[in-house]
PLY file of the C-alpha trace (Angstrom):
ply
format ascii 1.0
element vertex 62
property float x
property float y
property float z
element edge 61
property int vertex1
property int vertex2
end_header
-103.53 -90.75 -48.46
-101.35 -87.84 -47.85
-98.56 -87.14 -50.24
-94.91 -86.02 -48.71
-94.33 -81.82 -49.33
-92.07 -81.62 -51.98
-88.97 -79.88 -52.01
-88.09 -76.51 -53.31
-84.56 -75.50 -54.56
-83.15 -71.99 -54.88
-81.62 -71.31 -58.50
-78.22 -71.41 -56.58
-79.09 -75.04 -54.77
-80.14 -76.41 -58.72
-76.64 -74.95 -59.85
-74.38 -76.73 -57.31
-76.45 -79.85 -57.03
-76.68 -80.13 -61.01
-73.63 -78.58 -61.78
-74.99 -75.98 -64.18
-74.12 -72.06 -63.69
-76.68 -69.65 -62.53
-76.32 -67.87 -66.03
-77.20 -70.90 -67.68
-80.15 -71.38 -65.65
-81.02 -67.86 -66.19
-80.73 -68.19 -69.78
-82.89 -71.45 -70.25
-85.62 -69.53 -68.45
-85.91 -66.97 -70.38
-85.68 -69.27 -73.51
-88.48 -71.39 -72.00
-86.27 -74.69 -71.99
-84.69 -76.51 -69.03
-85.79 -77.20 -65.85
-89.41 -76.43 -65.08
-89.76 -73.28 -62.66
-91.82 -71.65 -60.49
-92.12 -68.16 -59.47
-93.02 -67.57 -55.69
-93.54 -63.60 -55.13
-89.94 -62.47 -56.71
-88.37 -65.84 -55.86
-87.56 -68.37 -58.64
-87.75 -72.06 -56.93
-87.32 -75.47 -58.81
-89.18 -78.99 -57.63
-86.38 -81.32 -56.95
-88.62 -84.24 -58.04
-89.26 -82.45 -61.40
-85.81 -81.74 -62.18
-84.73 -84.91 -61.26
-87.69 -86.41 -64.06
-86.84 -84.15 -66.57
-82.88 -85.21 -66.46
-84.47 -88.65 -66.67
-86.79 -87.92 -69.44
-84.00 -85.93 -71.48
-81.61 -88.99 -71.23
-79.16 -88.97 -74.44
-81.06 -92.01 -76.55
-83.91 -92.42 -74.29
0 1
1 2
2 3
3 4
4 5
5 6
6 7
7 8
8 9
9 10
10 11
11 12
12 13
13 14
14 15
15 16
16 17
17 18
18 19
19 20
20 21
21 22
22 23
23 24
24 25
25 26
26 27
27 28
28 29
29 30
30 31
31 32
32 33
33 34
34 35
35 36
36 37
37 38
38 39
39 40
40 41
41 42
42 43
43 44
44 45
45 46
46 47
47 48
48 49
49 50
50 51
51 52
52 53
53 54
54 55
55 56
56 57
57 58
58 59
59 60
60 61
């Protein structure tokens, strides 16, 4: 079975989608907290499915 190609987002797209500032995303990367991310060349990318899973696991009271 072939798995679907994951959707990669830029930090601007993640910022807009999850209402988190780009600055906060950058600080989280420096501190190695927050959404999982990938460095592809000089670009930072986030996988949508991993961001959603991160939020699901980070729910308060879970």
